[in-house]
C-alpha positions in Angstrom: 0.0 0.0 0.0 2.8 2.3 0.8 4.6 1.6 -2.4 1.4 2.3 -4.5 0.8 5.5 -2.5 4.3 6.8 -3.3 3.9 5.9 -6.9 0.6 7.8 -7.0 2.2 10.9 -5.3 5.1 10.7 -7.7 2.8 10.5 -10.7 0.7 13.5 -9.4 3.8 15.5 -8.8 5.0 14.9 -12.3 1.6 15.8 -13.7 1.5 19.1 -11.6 5.1 20.1 -12.6 4.3 19.3 -16.3 1.1 21.5 -16.1 3.1 24.4 -14.4 5.8 24.1 -17.1 3.2 24.4 -19.8 1.5 27.4 -18.3 4.1 29.7 -19.7 6.5 29.1 -22.5 10.3 29.4 -22.0 10.5 32.6 -24.1 8.1 34.4 -21.7 10.0 33.2 -18.7 13.3 34.4 -20.2 11.7 37.7 -21.1 10.5 38.1 -17.5 14.0 37.3 -16.1 15.5 39.8 -18.5 13.0 42.5 -17.4 13.7 41.8 -13.8 17.5 42.1 -14.3 16.9 45.4 -16.2 14.7 46.7 -13.3 17.3 45.5 -10.7 20.0 47.4 -12.6 18.0 50.6 -12.7 17.1 50.4 -9.0 20.8 49.8 -8.2 21.7 52.9 -10.3 19.0 55.0 -8.5 20.3 53.8 -5.2 23.8 54.8 -6.1 22.7 58.3 -7.2 20.6 58.8 -4.0 23.5 57.7 -1.9 25.8 60.2 -3.6 23.3 62.9 -3.2 22.9 62.2 0.5 26.6 62.4 1.0 26.7 65.7 -1.0 23.8 67.1 1.1 25.5 66.0 4.3 28.7 67.8 3.3 26.8 71.0 2.3 24.9 71.0 5.5 28.1 70.6 7.5 29.6 73.6 5.6 26.7 76.0 6.3 25.5 74.7 9.7 28.0 76.9 11.7 27.1 80.0 9.8 23.4 79.3 10.0 23.6 78.8 13.8 25.7 82.0 14.2 23.2 84.0 12.1 20.2 82.6 14.0 21.7 83.7 17.3 22.5 87.1 15.9 19.0 87.6 14.6 17.5 86.5 18.0 19.8 89.0 19.7 18.9 91.7 17.3 15.2 91.1 17.9 15.7 91.3 21.6 17.6 94.6 21.2 14.9 96.0 18.9 12.1 95.0 21.3 14.0 96.7 24.1 14.5 99.9 21.9 10.8 100.0 20.9 9.8 99.6 24.6 12.0 102.5 25.6 10.7 104.6 22.7 7.1 104.0 23.7 7.8 104.8 27.3 9.7 108.0 26.3 6.8 109.0 24.0 4.3 108.5 26.8 6.4 110.6 29.2 6.7 113.3 26.6 3.0 113.2 26.0 2.3 113.4 29.7 4.6 116.5 30.0 3.6 118.1 26.7 0.1 116.9 25.6 0.1 118.9 22.4 3.5 117.4 21.2 2.0 114.7 19.1 -1.0 114.6 16.7 -4.0 112.7 17.8 -3.5 109.7 15.4 0.0 109.1 16.7 -1.1 108.5 20.3 -2.4 105.0 19.7 0.5 102.7 19.1 -0.7 99.7 17.1 1.9 97.0 16.7 1.0 95.3 13.5 4.3 93.3 13.3 3.7 89.5 13.1 4.8 87.5 16.1 7.6 85.4 14.7 7.6 83.1 17.7 4.0 81.9 16.9 4.0 78.9 14.4 2.6 79.8 11.0 -0.3 77.3 11.3 -1.6 79.1 14.4 -1.5 82.4 12.6 -3.5 81.1 9.7 -6.1 79.6 12.0 -6.6 82.9 13.7 -7.0 84.6 10.4 -4.5 87.4 11.1 -1.1 87.7 12.6 -1.0 88.2 16.4 0.4 91.5 17.6 3.7 91.3 19.4 3.3 91.2 23.1 5.6 93.7 24.9 7.7 92.0 27.6 8.4 94.0 30.7 11.5 91.9 31.6 13.7 93.1 28.7 17.3 93.3 29.4 19.4 96.2 28.0 21.0 95.5 24.7 24.3 93.6 24.8 27.2 95.0 23.0 
């Protein structure tokens, strides 16, 4: 029984493999292999180009990172200094107005700060519909020289 079972399985295996072989002809299989090799070559070329670009980008970033950090610190310092200067100017203007009420025209009394607040993310500004006015901070330090 066991011998006849093995023979039946062997015959079925041969029949299945023969049917699988006849599903596609050899030319179609060779054509598929050739296309796969072509696609593999293109993907390897793309990978090499992207690797080269990543190395180049990394080198460029390393070159400009120090200057970018320095300029960012400088801009933040300048903003702090300008905020302090505008705070002092507003206080001087209010003192002059208190002493000499006729010194300024009526429309210059209201100080409307329409500068955008650069510390608020852009998405919050767009949700509000308009840029938020800059909040004056009372704890400004004098400008550093």
